C-alpha positions in Angstrom: 57.4 -55.2 165.7 58.2 -57.0 162.5 58.3 -55.4 159.1 55.5 -55.9 156.6 54.0 -54.4 153.5 50.5 -53.5 152.3 49.7 -52.8 148.6 46.8 -51.1 147.0 45.5 -47.9 145.4 47.1 -45.3 147.7 44.8 -42.3 148.3 47.1 -39.4 148.8 44.8 -36.7 150.2 47.5 -34.1 150.5 48.5 -34.3 146.9 45.0 -35.3 145.7 46.3 -38.3 143.8 45.4 -42.0 143.7 48.0 -44.4 142.5 49.0 -48.1 143.0 51.7 -48.3 145.7 53.2 -50.6 148.3 53.5 -49.2 151.8 56.4 -50.6 153.8 55.9 -50.6 157.6 58.6 -51.0 160.2 58.4 -50.7 163.9 55.0 -49.1 163.7 55.9 -46.4 161.2 55.7 -46.0 157.5 59.3 -46.6 156.3 58.6 -46.0 152.6 55.9 -45.7 150.0 56.8 -47.1 146.6 54.6 -46.7 143.4 53.8 -49.9 141.6 54.4 -49.9 137.9 53.1 -53.4 137.1 49.5 -54.0 138.2 48.2 -57.3 139.3 45.3 -59.0 137.5 42.8 -58.7 140.3 41.4 -55.2 141.3 43.2 -53.3 144.0 41.6 -52.1 147.2 42.1 -48.6 148.4 44.5 -47.5 151.2 43.4 -44.3 153.1 44.4 -42.5 156.3 42.3 -43.7 159.2 39.1 -41.8 160.2 39.0 -39.4 163.1 35.8 -38.5 165.1 36.6 -34.8 165.7 34.3 -34.4 168.7 32.7 -37.2 170.8 31.7 -37.9 174.3 32.8 -41.5 174.7 30.5 -41.8 177.7 27.4 -41.4 175.5 28.2 -44.7 173.8 27.5 -46.2 177.3 30.9 -48.0 176.9 34.2 -47.4 178.6 36.9 -46.2 176.2 38.5 -49.6 175.7 35.1 -51.1 174.7 34.3 -48.1 172.4 37.6 -48.7 170.6 36.7 -52.4 169.9 33.6 -51.3 168.1 35.0 -48.2 166.3 38.0 -49.8 164.7 35.8 -52.1 162.7 34.5 -49.0 160.8 38.0 -47.6 160.1 38.1 -45.1 163.0 41.7 -44.9 164.4 41.3 -41.9 166.7 38.9 -39.6 168.5 38.9 -36.1 169.9 37.1 -36.9 173.1 35.6 -34.6 175.7 35.3 -36.4 179.1 32.8 -33.7 180.2 30.1 -36.3 181.2 32.1 -38.3 183.6 33.8 -35.1 185.0 30.4 -33.8 185.9 29.8 -37.0 187.9 33.3 -37.8 189.3 35.4 -34.7 188.7 39.2 -35.1 188.0 39.1 -38.7 189.0 36.7 -39.3 186.2 39.0 -37.7 183.6 41.9 -39.8 184.8 39.8 -42.9 184.6 39.0 -42.2 180.9 42.6 -41.5 180.0 44.0 -44.6 181.7 41.3 -46.9 180.4 41.9 -45.6 176.9 45.6 -46.4 177.2 44.9 -50.1 177.6 44.0 -50.6 174.0 45.7 -49.9 170.6 43.5 -46.8 169.7 44.3 -43.1 169.7 42.0 -41.4 172.2 42.8 -37.7 172.5 41.1 -36.2 175.5 40.4 -32.6 176.3 40.1 -30.8 179.5 36.3 -30.4 180.3 35.7 -26.6 180.5 32.2 -26.5 182.1 32.0 -28.6 185.2 29.4 -28.0 186.4 27.8 -26.9 183.2 25.6 -24.3 184.9 24.7 -23.2 188.4 21.1 -24.2 187.6 21.5 -27.9 188.2 23.1 -30.2 190.8 26.3 -31.9 189.5 28.6 -34.3 191.3 31.8 -32.4 191.0 33.6 -29.2 190.0 36.6 -28.6 187.7 37.9 -25.1 188.3 40.4 -22.9 186.5 43.3 -24.3 188.6 42.3 -27.8 187.6 42.2 -26.8 184.0 45.6 -25.2 184.2 47.0 -28.4 185.6 45.4 -30.5 182.8 46.5 -28.1 180.1 50.1 -28.7 181.0 49.8 -32.4 180.3 50.9 -33.8 177.0 48.0 -36.3 176.9 45.5 -33.4 177.1 45.1 -32.0 173.6 42.7 -29.1 173.9 40.2 -27.2 176.1 36.9 -28.9 175.5 33.7 -27.2 174.4 33.1 -23.9 176.1 29.4 -24.3 176.6 29.2 -21.3 178.9 28.9 -18.8 176.0 27.3 -16.2 178.3 30.4 -16.4 180.4 32.6 -15.8 177.4 30.5 -12.9 176.2 30.5 -11.3 179.7 34.2 -12.0 180.2 33.6 -14.1 183.3 36.9 -14.3 185.2 36.9 -18.1 185.8 35.9 -18.7 182.1 38.6 -16.4 180.8 41.2 -18.0 183.0 40.4 -21.4 181.5 40.7 -20.1 177.9 43.9 -18.2 178.7 45.5 -21.4 180.1 44.7 -23.3 176.9 46.3 -20.5 174.8 49.3 -20.3 177.0 49.9 -24.0 176.5 49.4 -23.7 172.7 46.2 -25.8 172.7 43.0 -25.0 170.8 39.7 -24.2 172.5 36.5 -25.9 171.3 33.3 -24.0 171.1 29.6 -24.6 171.8 27.4 -21.8 170.6 24.1 -23.0 169.2 22.3 -20.3 167.3 24.9 -17.6 168.1 25.0 -15.2 165.1 26.3 -11.7 164.2 28.1 -9.6 166.7 27.7 -12.0 169.5 29.2 -14.9 167.5 32.1 -12.6 166.5 32.7 -11.7 170.1 32.6 -15.3 171.1 35.1 -16.4 168.4 37.4 -13.4 169.1 37.9 -14.8 172.6 40.0 -17.5 170.9 37.5 -20.2 170.4 38.2 -22.1 167.2 35.4 -24.7 166.5 31.7 -25.2 166.8 29.7 -28.5 166.4 26.3 -27.1 167.3 25.3 -25.4 164.0 21.9 -26.8 162.9 21.4 -24.4 159.9 23.5 -23.8 156.9 23.3 -20.0 157.4 24.6 -20.2 160.9 27.5 -22.4 159.9 28.3 -20.1 156.9 28.4 -17.0 159.2 30.9 -18.7 161.6 33.0 -20.1 158.7 33.4 -16.5 157.4 34.6 -15.4 160.8 37.4 -18.0 160.7 35.7 -20.7 162.8 36.0 -24.4 162.0 32.7 -26.2 161.7 32.2 -29.8 162.8 29.4 -31.5 160.9 27.6 -33.5 163.6 25.7 -36.7 162.9 25.1 -38.6 166.1 22.3 -40.8 167.6 20.2 -37.8 168.5 21.5 -34.6 166.8 21.7 -35.0 163.1 23.0 -31.9 161.2 24.7 -33.6 158.2 22.0 -32.9 155.6 21.7 -29.2 156.7 25.5 -28.5 156.5 27.2 -30.9 154.1 26.9 -28.7 151.0 29.3 -26.2 152.7 32.1 -28.8 152.4 32.3 -28.0 148.7 33.6 -24.5 149.4 35.2 -24.9 152.8 37.1 -28.2 152.8 39.9 -26.9 155.0 37.6 -25.6 157.7 35.3 -28.5 158.2 35.4 -31.9 160.0 33.0 -34.8 160.8 31.9 -35.7 164.3 29.3 -37.8 166.1 29.2 -35.9 169.5 27.0 -38.6 171.0 26.8 -42.1 169.6 24.8 -44.8 171.3 26.1 -48.4 171.2 23.6 -49.8 168.8 24.4 -47.2 166.1 28.2 -47.6 166.8 27.9 -51.3 165.9 26.4 -50.3 162.5 28.9 -47.6 161.5 30.8 -44.4 162.4 32.6 -41.7 160.3 32.8 -44.1 157.4 29.0 -43.7 157.0 29.3 -39.9 156.7 32.0 -40.3 154.0 29.7 -42.5 152.0 26.8 -40.1 152.3 28.9 -37.2 151.3 30.3 -38.9 148.2 26.8 -39.9 147.3 25.8 -36.2 147.3 28.5 -35.6 144.7 31.1 -34.0 146.9 34.7 -34.6 145.8 36.2 -37.5 147.6 39.4 -35.6 148.5 37.3 -32.9 150.2 35.4 -35.6 152.1 38.6 -37.3 153.3 40.1 -33.9 154.2 37.3 -33.5 156.7 37.3 -37.1 157.9 41.0 -37.7 158.2 43.3 -34.7 157.7 41.7 -31.6 159.4 41.3 -33.1 162.9 44.9 -34.2 163.0 46.1 -30.8 161.8 43.9 -28.8 164.1 44.4 -30.7 167.3 48.1 -31.6 166.5 47.3 -35.3 167.0 49.9 -38.0 166.9 48.0 -39.8 164.1 49.6 -40.9 160.8 48.3 -39.5 157.5 49.9 -41.9 155.1 53.2 -40.2 154.7 56.7 -41.6 155.0 57.8 -41.4 158.6 54.2 -41.2 159.9 52.8 -43.6 162.4 51.3 -46.5 160.5 47.6 -45.5 161.1 45.6 -46.3 158.0 42.7 -48.3 156.6 42.0 -50.5 153.6 38.6 -50.1 152.0 36.9 -51.9 149.1 36.0 -48.7 147.2 35.6 -45.0 147.6 31.8 -45.0 147.4 30.6 -47.2 150.3 33.8 -47.1 152.3 33.4 -50.7 153.5 36.4 -51.2 155.7 38.4 -54.4 155.2 41.4 -53.7 157.5 42.3 -51.1 160.1 45.9 -50.5 161.2 47.0 -48.5 164.2 50.7 -48.0 164.8 51.3 -50.8 162.4 49.2 -53.3 164.3 46.1 -54.9 162.7 43.2 -53.7 164.8 40.3 -55.0 162.7 39.8 -57.2 159.7 36.8 -58.1 157.6 34.3 -56.6 160.1 35.9 -58.3 163.2 37.6 -56.3 165.9 41.0 -57.7 166.9 41.2 -55.5 170.0 41.1 -57.9 173.0 37.9 -57.9 175.1 38.7 -57.0 178.6 36.7 -55.8 181.7 37.7 -52.5 183.1 37.3 -51.2 186.6 34.5 -48.9 187.7 34.0 -45.6 189.6 30.8 -44.0 190.6 29.0 -41.2 192.5 25.5 -42.2 193.4 23.7 -41.5 196.6 19.9 -41.3 196.7 17.1 -43.4 198.1 14.3 -45.0 196.2 11.2 -43.0 195.6 7.4 -43.5 196.0 4.8 -42.9 193.4 3.4 -39.9 195.3 6.8 -38.2 194.9 5.9 -37.7 191.2 2.5 -36.1 191.7 1.9 -32.6 190.3 -0.7 -30.5 192.1 -3.1 -28.5 190.0 -3.3 -24.9 191.2 -6.1 -23.8 188.9 -3.9 -22.7 186.0 -5.5 -22.8 182.5 -2.1 -23.2 180.7 1.1 -25.0 181.5 4.6 -24.7 180.0 5.4 -27.9 177.9 8.7 -28.9 176.4 8.4 -30.0 172.8 11.0 -32.6 172.0 12.2 -32.6 168.3 13.3 -35.9 166.8 16.9 -35.7 165.6 17.6 -32.4 167.4 19.0 -31.3 170.8 17.0 -28.0 170.7 13.4 -28.1 172.1 10.5 -25.8 171.6 8.5 -24.1 174.4 4.7 -24.6 174.2 1.7 -23.5 176.3 -0.9 -26.2 176.6 -4.1 -26.8 178.5 -3.4 -29.2 181.5 -5.1 -32.6 181.9 -6.5 -32.7 185.4 -7.6 -35.7 187.5 -8.4 -35.5 191.2 -6.8 -32.1 191.4 -3.6 -33.4 190.0 -2.1 -32.6 186.6 -1.5 -35.9 184.8 -0.1 -37.2 181.5 -2.4 -37.3 178.5 -1.7 -40.0 175.9 -4.4 -38.5 173.7 -2.6 -35.1 173.5 0.8 -36.8 173.7 1.7 -34.5 176.7 3.4 -36.7 179.2 5.0 -36.1 182.6 8.8 -35.6 182.7 10.8 -35.7 186.0 14.4 -35.2 187.1 15.6 -36.9 190.2 18.7 -35.8 192.0 21.1 -38.8 192.0 23.7 -37.2 194.4 21.4 -36.7 197.4 17.8 -37.0 198.5 15.9 -34.0 197.3 12.5 -33.0 196.0 11.7 -34.3 192.5 11.5 -31.7 189.6 8.4 -32.2 187.5 7.1 -30.8 184.2 5.4 -31.9 181.0 6.7 -32.9 177.5 5.3 -33.5 174.1 6.3 -35.9 171.2 7.6 -38.9 173.1 4.4 -40.8 172.1 4.3 -43.3 174.9 1.0 -45.1 175.3 1.9 -46.9 178.5 4.7 -47.1 181.0 7.8 -44.9 181.4 11.4 -44.7 180.3 14.3 -43.4 182.5 18.0 -42.8 182.3 20.9 -41.7 184.5 22.6 -40.5 181.3 21.2 -37.0 181.4 23.4 -34.2 180.1 25.1 -32.4 181.7 24.8 -33.3 185.4 23.5 -36.8 184.9 20.7 -36.9 187.4 17.9 -39.3 186.6 15.5 -38.2 183.9 12.3 -40.0 183.1 9.2 -39.6 180.9 6.0 -41.6 181.5 2.3 -42.1 181.3 1.6 -42.7 185.0 3.4 -42.1 188.3 3.6 -45.8 189.2 5.5 -46.6 186.0 7.8 -43.6 186.4 8.6 -44.6 190.0 9.3 -48.2 188.8 11.7 -47.0 186.1 13.5 -44.6 188.4 13.9 -47.0 191.2 15.4 -49.6 189.0 18.1 -47.2 188.1 18.7 -46.2 191.7 18.9 -49.9 192.6 21.6 -50.5 189.9 23.3 -47.1 190.6 23.0 -46.1 187.0 21.4 -47.3 183.8 18.7 -46.9 181.2 15.3 -48.5 182.0 11.8 -49.0 180.6 9.0 -50.0 182.9 5.2 -50.6 182.8 3.2 -50.8 186.0 -0.1 -52.8 185.7 -2.8 -51.7 188.1 -4.3 -54.7 190.0 -7.8 -53.6 189.4 -7.3 -53.9 185.6 -7.0 -57.7 186.0 -3.6 -58.2 184.5 -1.7 -61.4 185.1 1.5 -59.6 185.9 2.0 -56.5 188.1 5.0 -55.0 186.3 7.4 -55.3 183.3 10.9 -53.8 183.7 13.9 -53.7 181.5 17.3 -52.2 182.3 20.8 -51.8 180.9 23.0 -51.3 184.0 25.7 -48.7 183.7 27.9 -49.1 186.8 30.7 -46.8 185.6 29.7 -43.4 186.9 26.1 -44.3 186.0 27.1 -43.6 182.4 28.9 -46.6 181.0 29.2 -50.3 181.2 32.5 -52.1 181.4 31.1 -55.3 179.9 31.6 -56.5 176.3 30.6 -53.6 174.0 28.7 -55.9 171.6 26.6 -57.4 174.4 25.9 -53.9 175.7 24.8 -52.8 172.2 22.5 -55.9 172.0 21.0 -55.2 175.4 20.5 -51.5 174.4 18.8 -52.5 171.2 16.4 -54.7 173.2 15.4 -51.9 175.6 15.1 -49.4 172.7 12.7 -51.8 171.1 10.8 -52.1 174.4 10.4 -48.3 174.5 9.0 -48.3 171.0 6.6 -51.2 171.7 5.3 -48.9 174.6 4.5 -46.4 171.9 7.5 -44.1 171.8 7.7 -42.5 168.3 11.2 -41.1 168.5 14.0 -42.7 166.4 16.3 -42.8 169.4 14.2 -42.5 172.6 16.9 -42.8 175.2 19.3 -40.5 173.4 16.6 -37.8 173.1 15.6 -38.3 176.7 19.2 -37.8 177.8 19.2 -34.2 176.4 16.0 -33.0 178.0 17.9 -31.8 181.0 20.6 -30.1 178.9 20.1 -26.5 179.9 22.7 -25.0 177.6 20.7 -25.9 174.5 17.5 -23.8 174.0 14.6 -23.4 174.4 13.0 -25.2 177.4 14.6 -27.9 179.6 14.1 -29.5 183.0 16.9 -29.7 185.6 16.7 -31.3 189.1 16.1 -27.7 190.3 13.2 -26.9 188.0 11.9 -25.9 184.6 14.5 -23.8 182.8 14.3 -21.2 179.9 17.4 -21.6 177.8 16.8 -18.2 176.1 16.6 -16.1 179.2 18.9 -18.4 181.2 16.5 -18.5 184.2 14.0 -20.7 185.8 10.3 -20.5 185.0 8.3 -20.2 188.1 
């Protein structure tokens, strides 16, 4: 690689200085940094370390890693700390290997962890298992940087043998363990952390995050497409700059097109937080904590840096990775390529009657209350709407039917009811349904639900929106269906990331035209089967209480 130089206002986060300098790059590394004494007439841009997303599931972008990279570099992201938990729950170790190898095909620094909870719980049907022996094998690899989020916090608190073996393997190999402990406080939080768990990205209140920070835990401020905790936690960065990082956790393709960690930096500075503290969280802390091979603008470092217009909006002009120009003026320079695909999908199409719910005379039913911008849900008791001895959706009450269909084999459909989706007609469905990625759907009528689910089964993965028009209503068409196909594990597309983002935007608009009131309908939908987040969720095996960790019968 030829030598070259870049000049601008160097932002030295370590020394907390900003000064004009020229960076000399040679063979992908920073050879020298020389201060400039004579300034040019035109204003200088700013040179920063590249941004790092400290916790993200690449699969949730619906893009394979190589396509995720193409979109992310435009916003100054040079690296991610990535948990391949989603594909592992579908395809096991083969899925983890797929993510690593696809990531290696592009100039971007993916840092994958070993997924610690596959399956996530015994209360759902997953496609694979990753046991302690598998984890030990992964931990010994140099391209596996950490043990990914330990969602089984009851297993940690009860010293479950398999769980403790996984944690011990990480420690023996000198690698950190990521946490996942929503709402855990006091003595239980202390016990969880004392097991050697170093981070948490699930805090949704300032008080919870503060408690964990005092116990020595590092807190990741999450702002994704569904869970948005930035406003609740950002003030803590003023006093805890060395113990906090930024992450997205789950980022859908349409929002990734618009921005990434750069947006969080701009919002933090706008709130009056010192820019060096902001960049400490966005750039420095993830590299230090996970021991990443990512440059931090020092002599001898890999030449991973970005050029921005100012330190307020963080509009990215150029992104360099290992000295190569990866993005310029809003255009990705990473080559578009089509990756291979793996999958695990084996169920037959359904009939509308499979989604019927018999009324047994009950006066109240348990209802999931979805909360916009949150992964947690509330547990409600509501009067059922009954028609012909069947419990049905009520658009007036906004209590709609939710179903989960096993994607790995033919099995009875799990059915329940949910509030706050707001649909006035039709149904939406997705095979991106954390953690086991069975098919989840919410709808107004059984025919529309069936239509949306069957489209996903036909494509062996995707997100869909569908409206079934009853013949007796005199409609000119019988159905309206939209789908974004996700042939890679039923989670991702291997097509051009920008085209996938455009298709996703279109189907998101369709869901909202059908009446959905959520900011990100499909992202929220994808978490309604996530049993490890309280309070009420639906798996393919039934309605689940996240507080008692048992089914509701």
